[in-house]
N, CA, C and O atoms as a DFTB+ gen file, in Angstrom:
228 C
 N C O
     1  1     270.238      89.340      43.494
     2  2     268.897      88.812      43.529
     3  2     267.987      89.000      44.667
     4  3     268.046      88.419      45.750
     5  1     267.183      89.839      44.307
     6  2     266.074      90.528      45.240
     7  2     264.997      89.637      45.359
     8  3     264.350      89.198      44.407
     9  1     264.729      89.254      47.103
    10  2     263.905      88.455      48.129
    11  2     262.315      88.619      47.229
    12  3     262.455      89.682      46.623
    13  1     260.938      88.065      46.892
    14  2     260.182      88.935      45.944
    15  2     259.128      87.968      47.731
    16  3     259.286      86.858      48.240
    17  1     258.238      89.060      48.056
    18  2     257.029      89.117      49.408
    19  2     256.477      88.154      48.833
    20  3     256.559      87.947      47.622
    21  1     255.605      87.184      49.963
    22  2     255.135      85.924      49.445
    23  2     253.618      86.847      48.701
    24  3     253.311      86.304      47.640
    25  1     252.962      87.697      48.943
    26  2     251.887      89.251      48.590
    27  2     252.697      88.537      47.262
    28  3     252.319      87.391      47.019
    29  1     253.752      89.078      46.389
    30  2     254.149      88.824      45.222
    31  2     253.387      88.344      44.155
    32  3     252.664      88.619      43.197
    33  1     254.100      87.214      45.036
    34  2     253.787      86.400      44.355
    35  2     252.913      85.176      44.316
    36  3     252.901      84.234      43.524
    37  1     252.058      85.486      45.566
    38  2     251.137      84.831      45.613
    39  2     249.402      86.025      44.623
    40  3     248.258      85.697      44.310
    41  1     249.822      86.726      44.560
    42  2     248.890      87.643      44.063
    43  2     248.383      86.986      42.385
    44  3     247.223      86.696      42.093
    45  1     249.561      86.867      41.476
    46  2     249.325      86.035      40.246
    47  2     248.723      84.926      39.910
    48  3     248.172      84.726      38.828
    49  1     248.841      83.793      41.262
    50  2     248.904      82.816      41.119
    51  2     247.004      82.816      41.714
    52  3     246.149      82.162      41.117
    53  1     246.827      83.321      42.438
    54  2     245.385      83.780      42.918
    55  2     244.672      84.352      41.938
    56  3     243.535      83.881      41.906
    57  1     244.875      85.201      41.095
    58  2     244.183      85.328      39.382
    59  2     244.403      84.436      38.988
    60  3     243.272      83.963      38.881
    61  1     245.534      83.184      38.367
    62  2     245.590      81.925      37.594
    63  2     244.024      81.582      38.188
    64  3     243.037      81.723      37.466
    65  1     243.935      81.116      39.589
    66  2     242.947      80.316      40.095
    67  2     241.685      80.395      39.816
    68  3     240.884      79.619      39.295
    69  1     241.585      82.040      40.478
    70  2     240.005      82.545      39.926
    71  2     239.577      82.363      38.345
    72  3     238.584      81.817      37.865
    73  1     240.981      83.191      37.550
    74  2     240.114      83.033      36.543
    75  2     239.937      81.754      35.740
    76  3     238.983      81.770      34.962
    77  1     240.706      80.597      35.782
    78  2     240.671      79.660      35.545
    79  2     239.193      78.258      36.108
    80  3     238.468      77.410      35.587
    81  1     239.473      78.793      37.336
    82  2     238.011      78.053      38.022
    83  2     236.396      78.827      38.012
    84  3     235.295      78.403      38.363
    85  1     236.971      80.515      37.279
    86  2     235.043      80.794      36.763
    87  2     235.310      80.135      34.934
    88  3     234.259      80.042      34.299
    89  1     236.210      79.849      34.410
    90  2     236.112      78.977      33.642
    91  2     235.700      77.655      33.857
    92  3     235.009      77.325      32.894
    93  1     235.799      76.752      34.662
    94  2     235.517      75.784      34.930
    95  2     234.419      75.474      35.059
    96  3     234.023      74.445      34.511
    97  1     233.556      76.270      35.836
    98  2     232.422      76.561      36.326
    99  2     232.103      77.212      34.835
   100  3     231.244      76.591      34.210
   101  1     232.467      77.961      34.406
   102  2     231.309      78.894      33.383
   103  2     230.606      77.152      32.867
   104  3     229.541      76.543      32.768
   105  1     232.274      76.972      32.640
   106  2     231.548      75.154      31.349
   107  2     230.905      74.215      31.864
   108  3     230.303      73.567      31.007
   109  1     230.720      73.737      33.218
   110  2     229.871      73.069      33.910
   111  2     228.505      73.652      33.949
   112  3     227.453      73.058      33.713
   113  1     228.696      75.125      34.340
   114  2     226.978      75.683      33.988
   115  2     226.471      75.123      32.737
   116  3     225.356      74.632      32.910
   117  1     226.909      75.023      31.511
   118  2     226.675      75.590      30.510
   119  2     226.457      73.605      29.772
   120  3     225.735      73.265      28.835
   121  1     227.423      72.649      30.683
   122  2     226.864      71.377      30.273
   123  2     225.604      70.858      30.991
   124  3     224.715      70.143      30.528
   125  1     225.739      71.436      32.366
   126  2     224.129      71.078      32.989
   127  2     223.038      71.544      32.399
   128  3     221.985      70.908      32.344
   129  1     223.264      73.009      31.780
   130  2     222.077      73.857      31.055
   131  2     221.923      73.312      29.793
   132  3     220.742      73.505      29.504
   133  1     222.472      72.739      28.888
   134  2     222.883      71.692      28.131
   135  2     222.202      70.578      28.075
   136  3     221.331      70.425      27.219
   137  1     222.569      69.417      29.193
   138  2     221.946      68.368      29.372
   139  2     220.346      68.508      29.773
   140  3     219.538      67.720      29.281
   141  1     219.858      69.714      30.835
   142  2     218.468      70.254      31.270
   143  2     217.679      70.233      29.767
   144  3     216.748      69.428      29.742
   145  1     217.896      70.972      28.540
   146  2     217.378      71.705      27.583
   147  2     216.913      70.030      27.103
   148  3     215.810      69.514      27.280
   149  1     218.353      69.292      26.335
   150  2     218.156      68.323      25.748
   151  2     216.760      67.314      26.579
   152  3     215.830      66.875      25.903
   153  1     216.835      67.137      27.759
   154  2     216.220      66.335      28.696
   155  2     214.498      66.562      28.779
   156  3     213.548      65.781      28.840
   157  1     214.654      68.295      28.740
   158  2     213.072      68.317      28.083
   159  2     212.923      68.947      27.210
   160  3     212.133      69.817      27.578
   161  1     213.331      69.199      25.606
   162  2     213.227      68.877      24.435
   163  2     213.576      68.164      23.614
   164  3     213.685      68.519      22.440
   165  1     213.813      67.079      24.004
   166  2     214.325      65.857      22.920
   167  2     214.550      66.456      21.259
   168  3     215.512      66.592      20.502
   169  1     213.186      66.694      21.207
   170  2     213.224      66.978      19.465
   171  2     213.981      68.197      18.873
   172  3     214.576      68.069      17.804
   173  1     213.972      69.211      19.451
   174  2     214.156      69.912      18.603
   175  2     215.722      70.375      19.217
   176  3     216.188      71.455      18.856
   177  1     216.359      69.635      20.004
   178  2     217.623      69.055      20.318
   179  2     218.504      68.617      19.567
   180  3     219.672      69.001      19.513
   181  1     217.936      67.694      18.871
   182  2     218.449      66.539      17.935
   183  2     218.388      67.197      16.478
   184  3     219.448      67.396      15.884
   185  1     217.510      67.441      16.059
   186  2     217.280      68.683      15.483
   187  2     218.500      69.712      14.817
   188  3     218.874      70.023      13.687
   189  1     218.825      69.991      16.036
   190  2     220.304      71.239      15.913
   191  2     221.233      70.187      15.713
   192  3     221.751      69.774      14.675
   193  1     221.369      69.768      17.092
   194  2     222.335      68.399      16.816
   195  2     222.759      68.092      14.999
   196  3     223.818      68.208      14.384
   197  1     221.448      67.690      14.605
   198  2     221.872      67.059      13.240
   199  2     222.109      68.294      11.909
   200  3     222.475      67.997      10.772
   201  1     221.877      69.339      12.269
   202  2     222.066      70.766      11.643
   203  2     223.601      70.246      11.936
   204  3     224.260      69.406      11.323
   205  1     223.927      71.010      13.042
   206  2     225.637      71.249      12.817
   207  2     226.162      69.806      12.691
   208  3     227.303      69.835      12.230
   209  1     225.736      68.563      12.936
   210  2     226.493      67.674      12.135
   211  2     226.713      67.536      10.480
   212  3     227.767      67.239       9.917
   213  1     225.528      67.810       9.910
   214  2     225.841      68.176       8.472
   215  2     226.493      69.388       8.145
   216  3     227.168      69.545       7.128
   217  1     226.248      70.406       9.180
   218  2     227.577      71.510       8.597
   219  2     229.245      71.232       8.910
   220  3     230.168      71.839       8.368
   221  1     229.332      70.476       9.622
   222  2     230.619      70.015       9.389
   223  2     231.421      68.855       8.775
   224  3     232.604      68.572       8.589
   225  1     230.336      68.376       8.572
   226  2     230.330      67.301       7.655
   227  2     230.711      67.562       6.535
   228  3     230.738      66.685       5.671
């Protein structure tokens, strides 16, 4: 069995860290944007949530 060099092991791990880290940052930014939107415009946001809940029910 051949030994793998450290860089051959590290590149896939770093790729996963970057991809999942970017996804987590996207989710966090979406949450902050949604909360800001809900604080500024509570009426339309509540209407949208009500429509979504009625659609899912």
